[in-house]
C-alpha positions in Angstrom: 130.2 97.3 82.3 132.6 96.6 85.1 132.3 98.0 88.7 135.0 100.6 88.0 133.6 101.7 85.0 129.9 101.7 86.8 131.5 104.0 89.3 133.2 106.3 86.7 130.1 107.2 85.2 128.0 107.5 88.3 128.1 111.5 88.1 126.2 111.2 84.7 124.0 108.2 85.1 121.9 106.9 88.1 121.5 103.1 88.5 117.8 102.9 89.4 115.2 100.2 90.5 111.6 100.3 91.6 110.8 98.1 94.6 109.4 97.3 97.9 111.3 98.5 101.0 110.4 96.5 104.0 109.7 98.4 107.3 112.1 97.9 110.2 110.0 95.0 111.6 109.9 93.0 108.3 113.7 93.8 108.0 114.3 92.4 111.3 112.2 89.3 110.7 114.2 88.8 107.5 117.5 89.3 109.3 116.5 86.7 111.8 115.7 84.3 109.2 119.0 84.7 107.6 120.6 83.7 111.0 118.7 80.4 110.8 120.2 79.2 107.2 123.2 77.2 107.1 125.7 79.0 105.0 128.6 77.5 103.0 132.1 79.2 103.3 132.3 82.2 101.2 128.7 83.1 101.0 128.0 86.7 101.1 124.8 87.7 102.9 122.9 91.0 101.8 123.5 93.7 104.3 120.3 94.5 106.2 120.1 98.1 104.9 120.0 96.8 101.5 117.1 94.3 101.9 114.5 94.8 99.3 112.2 93.5 96.6 112.9 94.5 93.3 109.9 95.1 91.1 111.5 96.7 88.0 115.1 97.1 87.3 115.9 100.3 85.2 119.7 100.0 85.1 121.4 103.1 84.0 119.4 106.4 83.4 120.9 109.8 82.6 120.6 112.0 86.0 118.6 114.6 84.4 115.8 112.0 83.7 115.3 111.2 87.5 112.9 114.0 88.3 110.8 113.1 85.3 110.6 109.3 86.6 109.9 110.5 90.3 106.8 112.1 88.8 105.7 109.6 86.2 105.9 106.5 88.8 102.9 107.7 90.8 100.7 104.5 90.4 97.8 104.0 92.3 97.5 100.5 93.9 95.8 98.6 96.5 97.4 98.1 99.8 98.3 94.2 100.1 99.5 91.6 102.4 102.7 89.6 101.3 103.9 86.4 103.1 107.4 85.6 102.8 107.4 81.7 103.4 109.9 80.1 101.0 113.7 80.0 101.2 115.5 78.8 98.0 118.7 78.8 96.4 118.5 79.6 92.8 121.1 78.7 90.0 124.3 80.9 90.4 124.1 80.7 94.2 121.5 83.3 94.9 119.7 82.7 98.2 116.2 84.0 98.2 113.1 84.4 100.3 109.9 84.5 98.4 106.3 84.2 98.9 104.5 80.9 98.0 102.1 83.0 96.0 102.2 86.7 94.8 99.0 88.5 95.7 96.9 89.7 92.7 97.6 93.3 93.9 101.3 93.0 93.7 100.9 91.7 90.1 98.7 94.6 89.4 101.4 97.1 90.9 104.0 95.5 88.7 101.8 95.9 85.4 100.9 99.4 86.5 104.6 100.3 86.9 105.5 98.8 83.4 102.7 100.9 82.0 104.0 104.1 83.5 107.4 103.4 82.2 106.4 102.7 78.7 105.8 106.3 77.4 108.8 107.4 79.0 111.1 105.0 76.9 112.5 103.4 80.0 112.8 99.5 79.8 112.7 97.3 82.7 114.8 94.4 83.0 112.0 92.5 84.9 109.2 92.0 82.5 108.0 89.0 84.5 107.5 89.4 88.2 109.3 86.9 90.2 108.9 88.1 93.7 111.7 87.7 96.0 114.3 89.2 98.4 117.8 88.4 97.8 119.3 87.1 101.1 122.9 86.1 99.8 125.1 85.6 97.1 127.8 83.0 96.3 125.4 80.8 98.6 125.6 77.5 96.4 125.0 74.8 98.8 123.2 76.8 101.6 120.3 75.4 103.2 117.3 77.3 104.4 115.9 76.5 108.0 114.0 73.2 108.2 110.9 75.2 109.7 110.3 78.3 107.8 108.6 81.0 110.0 106.3 82.9 107.5 107.1 86.5 107.6 103.9 89.1 107.2 104.4 92.2 105.4 101.7 94.9 104.9 102.8 96.5 101.8 101.4 100.3 101.8 104.2 101.9 99.4 107.0 101.4 97.0 110.0 103.2 96.2 112.3 104.4 93.4 115.9 103.8 94.5 119.2 104.6 93.2 122.2 102.1 93.8 125.1 104.4 94.3 128.1 102.1 93.6 130.8 104.4 94.9 132.4 103.3 98.1 130.6 102.8 100.4 127.9 101.6 98.2 124.4 102.4 99.2 120.8 102.7 98.0 119.5 106.0 98.1 115.6 106.4 97.8 114.7 109.0 95.3 111.0 108.6 95.5 108.3 107.0 97.8 104.9 106.4 96.6 102.1 105.2 99.4 98.8 103.8 98.3 96.1 106.1 98.7 94.6 103.7 100.8 97.3 103.4 103.2 
């Protein structure tokens, strides 16, 4: 589907994902990290207000199903610490920041969300967790900083987000889910 087609169906369908939304201090640290990279001409860094870690990309879902999803995605989970400490450029020129190791609680949250989506008939495009935050696109040839400063993130909640592709594009949080232990 082209961007113009996506925008034209926006009133009928919501483009959704479930992810981790960094608090401002983590977002600021990520933005500082972006400044330390060497970027090729034409690289397109992600705007600060769009930095996130996708756990499950749901794609286009009928708008009338959004309230059902908001209710169904309450999954109990243990708060956890996430350390973002590896900058990489993936095939296709995607620059990312990721953890060296995914905490077991993150993997369990991913599985719990997958189980919650199953009975709803909503399929995730992310069956296997590959935790990362996209920093930039069209970044083939970018170089991460020589000294990576680890960014520590105390994860206490996750979100259901709509990608509104109508100009100006934005992310709208449709549901926020805190750990009972947060």
